[in-house]
N, C-alpha and C positions, 0 to 999 in steps of 0.2 A: 494331473488333477490338482496337485498342490500349487503348481505354478499358476494355474488358472484362478484359483482362489486368491492368491496373493495379488495377481494382476487386477482382479475385479475389486479388490479392496483399495488398491493404490490409484486406480483410474479417477475416482471422484476427488481424491486429494490433489492429484496433479491438475485437474480441471479447475479446482478452486483457486489455484495460484495463477491462473492465466489472467492477463490484463483484459479489461473490458474493451469492447470494440468502440472506437471513436472514428466516426466518418470524417474524411478529409473535407476541408472547405471547398466550395465550388466557385465562389466569386472572389474577386480581388479584395473586396471589403472584408469578407470572412477571413481570408488569409492574413490581412493586416491586423485584424482583431486578435487572431490566434497568435501571431508573432508578438504583438504588444503584451498579451497575457504571459507568454513564455518569458519575455524579457523582464516583466514585472516580478514574476516568481523568482527569477534568477537574482535580481537586485535585492529582493527581500531576504533571500537565503545568504547573502554575503554578510560578513561580520561588519558591524558598524564601527567607523573610526571614532577615536576619542574626540569629543567636541571641546575646542578651546576657544576663548573669546577672540583670539587673533588668528585663528585657523593655522596654528603652527608657526607663524612668523614671529620674529623677535619682537619684544615689547618696544614701543616707541620711546626714543630717548627723552629724558627730561629737559625742559627748557632751561637755559642758563640765565636768562634775563628775567 
């Protein structure tokens, strides 16, 4: 009886954690759009490199003449 009560209280909590259903694409176009979105999300999640005016290269030498 007690186990049934605990199970009935935990079932909705476990169901709330489930991922929503996402249908797989059916056409090549849809697959490409899905792949592009995944890659865009991945790039956006990456840390941004420090921006330098020379892109990390050594500064240009001064002209002697």
